[in-house]
Structures are given as C-alpha cells and as structure tokens.
LOVO-937242 format. One record per residue: x, y, z of N, C-alpha, C in turn. Coordinates in steps of 0.001 Angstrom, whole numbers, plus 500000, padded with zeros to 6 digits. Layout:
BEGIN
XYZXYZXYZ
...
% end
This chain:
BEGIN
739976510555418478739426511888418736738473511838419923
738572512790420822737653512886421945736416513636421481
735268512954421465734050513568420951733629514785421739
734021514874422992733597515998423808734419517244423529
735569517094422890736447518230422667736399518754421241
735876517956420302735859518362418911734847519480418713
735253520574418085734356521697417855734443522113416401
733387522789415931733369523218414550732315524285414373
732474525176413374731379526034413007731602527501413200
730552528280412889730576529725412966729336530218413653
729399531439414218728276532022414932727677533136414097
726357533125413928725683534183413202725640535451414028
725591536580413369725463537851414062724091537942414696
723956538774415773722665538907416441721569539284415451
720417538607415567719283538905414733719263538159413408
720359537498413048720395536743411811719968535299412046
719482534697410977719157533270411044720447532471411091
720504531489411980721650530583412001721457529563410892
722403529514409979722340528538408900723316527412409218
722786526237409356723624525104409755723581524048408673
724714523834408081724910522749407134726389522407407160
726704521281407793728079520811407920728913521642408893
728317522569409639729089523356410600728145523981411607
728699524384412785727870525028413789728682525466414971
728221526493415729728963527028416858728871526142418086
729723526435419075729761525635420303729680526508421546
729066527671421471728950528550422624727886528034423577
728244527903424869727279527428425862726564528601426501
725263528421426764724486529484427400723357528850428186
723016529477429301721914528981430114720653528922429272
719966527774429245718743527645428456717523527610429355
716473528307428945715226528250429704714620526870429534
713967526386430568713346525084430468711895525156430918
711133524205430423709725524105430760709524522896431665
708459522911432391708126521775433234707841520557432371
708168519374432895707879518151432159706383517977431945
705557518630432741704113518476432622703506519453431639
704321520139430838703812521114429896704208520750428473
703623519677427910703944519317426534703494520408425588
704139520502424448703821521554423500704163521088422104
703696521840421120704011521545419733704876522661419182
705697522333418205706571523330417612705756524355416840
706219525623416814705537526625416012705722526336414531
704729526724413763704867526595412317704490525223411819
704054525145410581703663523866409991704284523659408619
705073524637408143705643524519406810706817523561406813
707251523183405624708439522349405530708217521186404595
709285520594404133709185519454403229708518518284403934
707636517580403232707008516402403849708011515268403935
707760514321404810708647513157404858708559512388403552
709614511650403196709618510936401922708595509811401853
708160509327402987707110508322403060706527508410404470
705410507742404752704784507887406076705761507635407220
705727508525408221706666508480409344705891508267410634
706205507211411349705589506908412638706625507168413717
706541508327414374707567508725415342707700507727416477
706623507027416819706641506118417965706971504677417578
706892504355416290707079502969415884708229502716414944
708849503775414393709862503548413362711128502895413890
711356502952415216712599502423415760712690500897415707
711582500225415430711658498766415307712327498346413995
712350499242412995713032498970411725713341500324411079
714305501075411613714437502480411244715146502770409930
716046501912409484717000502335408464716436502483407052
715495501668406597714959501914405250714360503316405110
713574503724406096712998505069406041714085506136406112
715016505988407028716036507024407229716967507143406034
717288506030405380718110506098404172717429506973403126
716121506804402982715375507591402005715288509056402436
715107509278403734714999510648404230716293511423404008
717435510827404316718704511530404117718885511959402668
718395511138401743718575511425400320717550512422399787
716297512342400263715218513096399640714703514268400475
714682514129401779714154515192402656714903515113403981
716174515541404017717007515342405204716519516074406446
715706517117406276715047517795407388713580517956407012
712693517428407831711262517554407558710517517679408879
709278518142408811708465518275410016707445517150410088
707410516474411225706462515396411455705117515998411830
704066515797411040702780516425411349702131515912412630
702467514691413047701830514128414246702349514780415523
703657514911415641704239515456416878704591516932416766
704713517456415549705159518828415348706668518976415366
707381517910415626708846517977415690709442518017414280
710543518754414153711355518724412957712347517565413096
712483516762412061713310515566412086714567515827411258
715744515679411870717031515972411237717802514660411114
718301514373409899718794513019409645720253512918409220
720903514002408802722268513899408288723315514146409369
724423513448409266725483513491410273725981514906410528
726400515616409490727016516927409689726065517915410334
724806517870409924723815518802410464723527518498411925
723419517228412270723160516826413659724346517180414541
725550516897414078726731517203414884726854518704415105
726560519491414074726613520944414218725600521432415241
724390520880415225723368521279416195723782520906417616
724345519717417792724800519299419112725933520186419614
726717520725418696727806521603419076727393523036419315
726099523319419232725592524679419421724480524698420466
724809524481421736723769524464422776723111525815422992
723714526879422476723086528190422592721820528266421743
721871527718420534720721527761419639719844526519419754
720421525413420253719680524157420373719687523727421839
718703524170422571718621523900423998718163522467424253
718613521903425364718185520561425774716970520612426686
716307521756426777715214521947427725714071520959427546
713855520467426333712688519620426066712987518130426122
714207517751426505714621516350426411713688515409427166
713224515822428322712391514936429146710924515344429172
710525516271428336709110516619428268708334515467427640
707112515227428115706312514167427501705962514517426064
706096513543425179705731513744423785704209513830423647
703526512915424307702065512901424295701556513695425493
700646514668425283700131515449426417699629514548427536
699978514919428765699630514090429909698234514416430417
697544513360430793696255513530431451696464514274432774
695526515144433145695690515940434369695796515071435607
695265513860435550695351512961436701696801512546436987
697653512549435948699047512164436140699733513130437086
699535514432436864700146515434437739699660515278439175
698401514954439346697847514760440690698514513570441377
698710512483440640699338511292441210700781511578441597
701514512252440725702913512558441008703045513513442184
702180514503442240702233515443443357701920514740444672
700898513885444662700543513149445877701674512224446305
702472511745445326703581510850445641704859511567446005
704810512907446079705997513666446456707059513733445376
706653513542444118707595513524442996708347514852442916
709695514776442977710480516003443056711544516141441984
711368515421440851712347515547439763712275516951439172
713428517468438789713517518807438209714486518771437035
714501519785436193715503519811435125716903519653435707
717673518695435153718914518308435829719849517595434858
720988518125434631722041517600433750721544517420432310
720681516411432082720334516076430711719435517119430066
718652517863430856717723518820430261717914520242430788
719159520581431111719535521963431383720769522297430558
721048523594430421722162524040429595723038525007430380
724119525409429762724943526495430272725677526170431554
725850527213432385726676527096433584726115526083434576
724789526036434712724190525101435667724461523661435234
724318523380433944724622522047433435726080521685433684
726973522610433388728401522354433548728744522029434990
728130522763435928728422522539437341727876521202437817
726643520857437427726052519578437832726850518412437246
727284518566436005728068517503435375729425517364436060
730012518484436475731304518433437178731183517634438467
730143517903439245729955517188440505729728515700440244
728904515387439238728621513989438915729900513241438557
730703513831437663731915513140437209733001513114438280
732933514022439251733911513973440337733684512754441223
732446512265441249732122511075442039732254509810441190
731753509875439943731868508722439038733067508950438118
734259509010438685735435509313437888736006508031437263
736837508156436214737331506977435488738044505964436369
738786506418437372739503505469438229738526504567438980
737433505149439454736451504347440181735781503339439260
735511503746438030734940502830437053735905501684436778
737181502017436543738182500982436256738339500012437422
738286500517438645738421499658439824737274498654439927
736175498953439243734999498095439332735031496946438327
736024496943437445736039495956436359736007494510436854
736808494089437839736741492684438262735347492266438720
734663493159439416733318492820439901732340492695438737
732459493587437748731583493525436577731843492235435801
733105491889435631733452490677434871732953489417435587
733114489365436882732628488209437641731117488059437496
730410489171437556728952489145437398728572488650436012
729254489154434989728947488731433618729157487230433455
730279486724433947730556485291433826729483484450434513
729121484853435710728124484077436457726781484048435740
726346485208435245725037485276434603725033484572433247
726117484685432496726182484001431202726223482482431389
726895482033432441726975480595432701725607479998433012
724687480813433479723354480335433835722403480245432645
722817480738431488721938480675430320721810479230429849
720619478829429413720422477427428995721192477106427725
721557475848427557722328475433426385721575474474425482
720465473941425906719776472937425102718504473406424449
718175474667424586716914475169424034717056476667423783
716204477239422918716258478686422688715994479457423986
716634480599424115716420481433425296716380482897424874
715740483696425704715631485131425462716784485826426180
717703486406425413718868487063426012718456488216426910
717390488929426557716966490078427362716522489603428736
715622488650428769715111488166430054716191487427430840
717068486709430146718055485889430845719334486614431206
719611487767430558720883488429430832720826489955430747
720542490487429552720775491924429354719782492821430082
718638492291430507717723493105431306718301493398432683
718893492387433311719347492523434695720805492942434837
721664492499433922723100492722434094723468494202434288
723080495116433388723470496517433602722853497111434857
721655496651435194721017497161436411721808496745437643
722268495511437674723050495047438818724358495820438938
724962496173437793726181496982437820725875498360438405
724833499003437902724471500335438395724053500267439862
723333499228440230722903499091441625724106499002442549
725130498283442115726336498194442938726963499574443119
726969500384442062727498501745442159726662502593443113
725357502332443152724462503160443967724190502587445347
724650501364445591724411500753446896722997500245447077
722360499805445997720975499326446026720972497796446008
720105497160446773720073495692446823719746495068445470
720429493974445140720180493283443879718738492814443749
718109492511444866716758491941444830715726492899444252
716061494172444133715091495165443663715173495425442163
715996494645441442716221494907440021714923494932439227
714139493883439288712959493781438434711928494872438746
711790495215440016710833496269440375711274497607439793
712562497919439923713055499188439387713002499178437867
713258498047437236713122497951435791711677498238435365
710732497731436116709324497981435790709000499460435912
709526500098436968709305501531437124709997502322436011
711174501886435595711888502572434520711115502471433208
710509501328432954709665501197431765708476502149431839
707910502285433030706797503225433186707236504636432848
708415505008433313708936506345433010709124506522431507
709700505521430833709928505624429394708616505786428640
707625504973428999706373504986428258705579506274428494
705646506841429693704907508067429974705549509267429292
706869509393429364707526510595428856708018510479427419
708125509253426885708628509080425532707664508308424636
706519507904425158705603507070424400704298507750424046
703341506946423586702042507481423151700905506728423844
700979506655425168699970505949425952698633506685425932
697570505926426119696252506528426309696202507187427685
695237508077427945695137508697429276695060507681430410
694274506637430247694161505642431319695471504879431510
696179504594430431697478503937430557698493504851431249
698439506145430946699316507103431624699072507088433127
697815507082433513697473507089434937698000505826435614
697836504702434945698320503440435513699833503476435725
700564503977434735702018504013434835702525505112435761
701741506165435953702162507261436832702372506776438260
701601505804438690701785505257440044703184504632440170
703664503991439090704997503423439110706071504495439180
705865505611438494706837506703438528706928507286439937
705778507493440568705768508023441931706452507051442894
706194505747442721706852504744443576708363504743443344
708788504938442106710204505014441752710866506155442523
710229507319442530710796508478443214710865508258444732
709800507700445294709793507443446747710895506459447115
711114505457446269712168504476446523713528505179446595
713775506074445655715048506802445630715217507625446902
714184508362447286714281509188448497714523508338449736
713848507201449813714037506322450973715470505777451014
716006505454449854717376504941449801718365506002450285
718188507226449855719083508308450283718935508566451779
717709508568452243717461508779453680718190507732454510
718218506492454022718879505422454751720391505544454794
720959506419453956722412506605453919722888507746454817
721975508553455332722379509765456043723164509480457323
722797508436458029723473508167459296724801507426459108
724916506665458029726141505883457805726333505684456305
726858506686455583726990506591454118727905505436453714
727465504702452708728234503551452246729324503921451263
730072502918450827731166503110449886730638502928448464
729878503904448002729282503864446672728867505281446284
728288505421445094727945506738444548727044507524445495
725961506903445972725035507623446849725725508001448151
726508507082448690727242507408449907728191508573449705
728889508592448556729800509703448258729033511019448129
727883510977447489727072512180447345726554512665448704
726133511731449532725661512105450866726790512739451667
727991512188451553729128512786452258729397514207451762
729274514438450464729422515800449947728371516720450546
727145516227450617726052517019451202726322517350452662
726757516355453430726965516558454861728188517437455133
729183517384454252730407518161454469730216519639454203
729268519958453313729086521347452935730132521859451960
731023520967451486732071521393450555731518521698449167
730397521099448830729734521356447554728274521708447820
727685522458446904726278522814447004725438521655446473
725264520645447319724529519440446943723428519210447973
722176519370447541721040519139448430720594517683448326
719735517263449245719196515910449161718366515738447893
717655516791447493716897516718446240717836516586445046
718985517241445097719981517080444037720420515623443942
720703515004445079721139513605445086720047512722444493
718792513002444862717676512231444307717607512395442795
717864513596442301717832513823440858718990513127440155
720180513117440779721283512345440212720884510874440104
720302510342441151719887508937441145718769508689440137
717831509622440063716721509518439112717266509379437693
718300510150437381718914510066436061719703508764435900
720505508441436901721394507280436837720603505976436793
719538505897437581718767504663437652717962504402436386
717851505392435515717183505184434224718216505040433114
718964506126432883719933506125431779721058505127432011
721410504881433267722560504044433569722368502584433251
721119502133433144720952500714432817720011500469431648
718969501293431457718070501072430334718812501143429005
719659502145428858720386502302427596721378501169427383
722027500696428449723005499624428302722324498287428054
721179498054428677720385496865428358720119496802426861
719642497921426311719333497954424880720588497812424025
721704498433424460722912498393423640723532497004423607
723523496295424728724004494913424728723182494074423755
721874494244423823720979493466422961721192493822421499
721295495114421191721562495537419814722888494971419306
723916495044420149725244494574419753725216493098419377
724638492285420232724603490843419979723752490540418749
722592491176418644721714490938417493722417491298416185
723046492481416133723674492942414897724850492055414504
725641491621415472726811490802415144726411489392414736
725366488832415339724921487501414941724193487537413603
723535488660413313722868488796412012723902488872410887
725065489451411190726182489471410238727265488553410797
727099487291410592727850486255411289729366486432411168
729815486973410042731256487132409869731856488064410917
731075489067411365731565489981412400731743489236413716
730767488403414072730866487610415297732063486663415234
732232485994414114733322485034413972734682485725413989
734763486921413413736035487655413407736444488034414819
735501488503415613735801488915416978736102487699417850
735397486605417611735655485372418363737071484857418089
737493484974416839738832484507416474739923485461416945
739608486755417047740617487751417414740028488732418421
740160488457419715739592489356420740740152490772420704
741267490992420022741796492345419910740840493260419147
739899492664418417738921493453417666737750493926418529
737683493473419769736511493749420595736312495237420869
737328496022421237737079497461421428736487498122420181
736969497725419001736399498259417769734977497801417561
734677496558417942733312496055417804732355496823418711
732808497200419887731970498006420791731617499338420136
732615500002419561732351501279418900731450501104417683
731679500030416932730847499774415758729407499469416165
729229498839417298727877498606417810727181499921418138
727915500825418776727338502127419108727003502916417846
727722502674416771727386503310415500726231502596414814
726288501295414773725350500505413972723903500717414426
723660500559415709722321500786416274722480501243417713
722648502535417904722801503045419260721466503006419993
721502502706421271720258502610422033719566503961422168
720345505042422327719759506394422318719763506844420863
718742506453420139718719506544418690718237507898418199
717360508520418943716694509740418495716545510665419697
717211511819419674717227512698420845716651514055420484
716366514862421492715584516077421254716346517345421623
715981518413420924716442519755421240715328520749420909
715456521978421440714521523060421114715309524276420660
714918524856419556715627526012419031715324527254419871
716345528041420145716176529304420867716312530493419931
716585530210418653716702531251417635716209530670416323
715884531545415354715570531058414014716812530394413440
716638529196412887717771528478412325717409527961410937
718426527639410179718240526990408884719065525717408865
718390524609408648719045523304408631718852522670407268
719934522444406571719871521837405246718806522489404362
718755523810404404717839524559403554716455524765404117
716134524169405253714828524328405879714900525411406945
714032526409406858713962527462407873713091526986409024
713660527014410218712970526531411411712920527667412425
711726528064412879711631529218413776712083528913415196
712428529970415917712759529833417340711589529202418076
711917528389419082710887527724419865710402526423419268
711059525960418204710658524699417567711309523514418261
710602522398418275711143521153418803711742520341417668
712888519705417961713675519044416929714061517646417389
713915516669416495714485515348416692715837515299415976
716902515009416707718210514769416120718413513249416099
718313512659414928718280511200414839719717510673414764
720293510417415946721668509925416025721871508679415162
720897507771415215721024506523414479721076506729412979
720439507783412485720523508121411068721889508718410740
722366509626411595723689510214411393724760509127411291
724616508103412109725612507031412143725553506103410933
724534506274410088724435505511408844724589506412407625
725080507616407840725297508549406731726519508082405945
726300507684404688727386507090403904728471508098403541
728216509391403705729270510379403477730379510254404523
730046509666405670731029509505406747731336508041407049
730379507159406762730543505740407080730207504918405835
731186504705404963730924503926403751730362502543404083
729448502085403228728791500790403436728253500717404868
727364501645405235726986501808406651726219500642407246
725609499808406423724843498680406962725716497472407287
727011497579407000727929496478407296728557496692408667
728529495662409504729163495722410828730643495431410660
731479496464410844732913496328410588733712496804411795
734208495885412640734969496294413826736329496893413511
736718496876412234737983497492411826737755498736410971
736570499289411033736229500476410255737123501654410646
737519502463409676738298503669409961737426504679410718
738052505404411652737338506461412369736190505964413212
736391504858413908735298504233414651734653505164415670
735432506021416308734869506861417373734230508149416858
734077508281415560733401509468415037731892509343415098
731386508193415534729935508025415636729350508956416694
728039509130416642727336509970417612726506509133418584
726886507877418734726107506978419582726072507355421045
727033508160421496727058508620422890726885510133422963
726350510713421892726165512157421861727420512869421395
727455514166421670728574514995421228728489516340421952
729651516921422240729673518272422792729384518313424271
728745519386424707728522519626426139727742518504426797
726834517864426050725993516810426623726478515412426256
727749515282425899728305513947425675728057513085426914
727710511830426709727255510944427782728227510884428961
727739511231430161728607511218431343728950509799431778
728152508833431368728424507447431737729077506647430632
729696507332429656730270506640428499731308505601428906
732170505933429863733215505009430279732655503730430868
731637503859431708731008502684432314730286501859431263
729597502506430332728882501777429279729855501008428402
730928501663427979731910500990427123732556499801427843
732848499973429123733452498881429876732521497680429939
731239497909430199730292496801430260730169496090428919
730065496856427839729941496249426512731184495426426176
732355495943426512733605495224426255733655493913427023
733327493966428307733369492759429130732363491729428633
731148492164428320730123491230427845730581490532426571
731129491296425634731545490684424376732753489767424568
733674490131425436734813489259425729734355487934426322
733496488011427316733062486795428004732121485963427147
731253486622426395730285485888425597730958485136424446
731895485800423747732571485114422637733485484002423142
733985484135424363734828483085424940733998481910425432
732864482189426078732072481138426706731109480453425743
730634481168424720729634480598423824729857481069422386
730999480686421776731288481145420416730270480654419395
729540479581419726728572479004418806727208479702418852
727091480776419618725825481484419780725240481863418425
723915481752418282723247482074417025721845482610417300
721321483342416331719939483790416410719011482593416275
717986482542417109717010481453417018716066481735415850
715927480813414905715070481064413743713600481138414127
712856481942413371711415482018413549710941482818414732
711827483549415370711447484349416543711581485841416217
710532486606416453710573488043416214710800488786417524
711487489912417431711743490732418609710575491667418872
710408492040420117709351492966420539709987494293420944
709356495404420556709854496734420873708793497529421626
709235498420422514708330499371423165708161500582422253
706920500982422007706662502163421181707109503414421934
708102504088421388708584505330421980709390506070420926
709721507331421201710374508151420184711897508160420288
712477507627421356713887507856421573714789506652421659
714320505567422286715217504477422668715006503256421780
716101502785421170716058501655420249716682500443420920
715906499418421097716421498184421670715290497184421816
715444495989421265714375494995421388714194494536422829
712957494261423180712638493752424511712699492240424569
712927491594423429713174490155423375714233489901422309
715115488943422545716082488491421539716342487018421793
715750486186420935715830484745421120717065484176420423
717846483432421207719117482871420737719169481369421021
720137480724420356720447479330420674721956479229420864
722367478211421578723793477965421778724254476785420935
723562476598419785724000475598418826724780476271417714
724987475590416612725715476183415497724811477156414757
725407478077414021724652479093413299723662478415412349
722423478907412414721385478409411529720596477267412110
721001476685413232720266475590413869719167476128414769
% end
C-alpha cells in the first residue's frame, strides 16, 4: 500500500465538532502559520491527566512503557508543561494526518520553549531568512513546493546514486575498529547520511562535522528546553548555518553543478518555475537538517533494536532477502521522527476528548507503531511481519516524507553491507546511550558496539 495515497474518513458539516476515532477526512486547505519566533500554548486546560508523569523532553530515551499505558488508560491527554494534547493510538493519529484541513502543520517548527528576545536579534543580525516551507505549510502552497522538490529529487536520480552510496558505506564500515568497543554514531552513522546528502547538494565532505553541530543547535533551540543563555549560545550556530547555505547557493550562480542545488539554481535562472534564491535556501535548510539528522538516528535505532533482539540480526544475516522487511520494521519499531506536531483549525474530538480550535497537538508516531490493534506483539522486531508498510514512521498523507526513497535506500545499503562485513557485531556490555532532550526526534547520540561474538 502506498501510504501517500491511502485515505479514510468523513467530513463534519460546517460548525460541527469533528469527531475522530478510527477515521478522518483528507481535504487539503491552505493553513495559516505563525512565525517560528512566536511560541504559544494551546487554549484550554481540561482533559484526562496522563496515566503517569510525562516528560515531553525526556520520554524519548525510553518511550514505550509510558506509551503502552497511555494507549490503554488515557489515549489522548493534555500535557500541563507544554500545553500540547498528546495522541497515542494508531487510528486516531492516522485520521488526523489525513485531515490537513483540521490539523494544520503550521506549528511544526515553532519553538516549544519560548525564545529569549536575544535569539531573534542574533538571527536577524545574521540575515536568517527561513520561512514556513513544505514541512510547516498546508494546502496549495505546500503541494506546489513539494512538486518542485520532488521534480529535482526524483526516484531515478536517487536510484542512480546507489553505487556511490554503497561504496561510501563499505569504506566507512571497513574503517571501524575490530579489537575494541567503538561508538557507531561517532564512527559511522553521524557522518554517513550527511555525506550522502552533501553529495546531493554539492557540499564539500570536509564540512560534515560543522554542519552537524549547527543542525544540533537547530534541534535544541526549536525542539528542546534550553535555558535562555543556552538558546543565545546556540542561536549563533543557527545564523552561521543559514549564512553557509546562502554562500553555497551564491557560489553556484555562475556555474551550477550537477547536483540538487545546481538543478535548483538552473530552475531559478531559467524562469521556468517560480523559484527564488530564498526558496532554494529554504529547500536546503530543510534538506540539510531532515535529510541527515533523521537518517543518522534511524540507522542507529535499527542497529540497536536488531542487536538487542539478536534473533532478528541473525535471521537477516542468514537471509539478506529479509533486509527490505527489516528496514520497514525498523521504521515501525523506533522511528527517528517519533513525535510530530499539528495545530487544530476547528473544534475536534479525539478518542472522546474535546479539543478546541487553535490547540497544539503531539501525534506520537512511535506510539501508533506499537499499537497492538494493528501490530501484534509490537515489541518484537519481526522483518517478516504482515503489513510492514502500514507503519507511520515516514508520516502519512499530504506530508508523507519527501525523502522516503533516499532514506530507505540508505538503510537498506547499510544493513546489507553491515551484515555482510561484520555478522558478529554485538552491543558492548555496560555502555549506556546518550540522548538529546527534545520533543520530536528519537535516536541515541552514542551506541557502543563490539565486533566480537554476541555477549562478549
């Protein structure tokens, strides 16, 4: 099933509350958006309390015990700290994603924690020009921006890149140490997806770590709970990130290269499409974050989950035909985009909870993917599970991930090469993973492994 084409649900008459439980409409409409510098809280304070204490910024380090209880006892509740309504069941989340008219993406990139006024001053002084674009716009404008993006990053171009991606994976995996524990994130998954995206964008490999540092700054400022002074410190990195993008585009104007930015610049210069230089910068701003941060986390999640359930790793190692299924099961088991946001544009009812228009909502994809009504024995990693592509790990509906093909290709290649080159890979005992406190992205920042036998 193509997740972008599946639709379901009914539309309420004008003025009525939209009741969503196991169904929802799919009508697209232009959504109003707010500036990223205008954080806000949802209206209203009523609603069922969470089944146990909920830490919106920290629960992603061990999410499933809480979410299992929430789905059973309070599937929709309001978080008193952030004001967001938290939605946990598969059918309800899928219905909301299929109704962009009532659930706008306008708040996706708004800061969760109110920003210190100094942050806006730093960004303005740095010429920061990001605007609502693809991920946080709706309706006709979103559709048009997504069309232009996919016309440049089309499936044929992604497929043509496979030999280069595979060669890179082999080279980097071969460099991992074999006689001592190593951190997979630092040694491989931090840089690998970035190098792939950089090749698509025509950016030098030498800039990987700097851009990764800036991407972390962006995540922590807009999705984290930094103190005012920490926000100010990281804001300088965000401004530098934007200037870097503009400088890269400027350097392509006289002689566009054979890559995504070059193709976009050619569209701009030809006048065949309404593509401004600021538009190109916004495409890059999105691609340089989502295009590698999420894949870094997903590679790490995939390896961690399969090694923790050793039989899954051994099954795939013995039968590489299971690898495409293992990729999908990884996206279900612990998707890197674990918790995403929407804002209601009308009064809605979700699983019996009345939520007023203008409310902010967390749609917890990772919880939906563990809903036992759709995924029996959800904590088991099963690359032969029925209905593997029914997960919501890449979103659903109008905002289904535009880079899904590239992400899946990278995950497939990594698992093919890793199981072939190091079938004896195992989790290093006594090592804990580190996570960045944020509300949306699930992925450890460290994963210590050994290339000895399991348990050594």
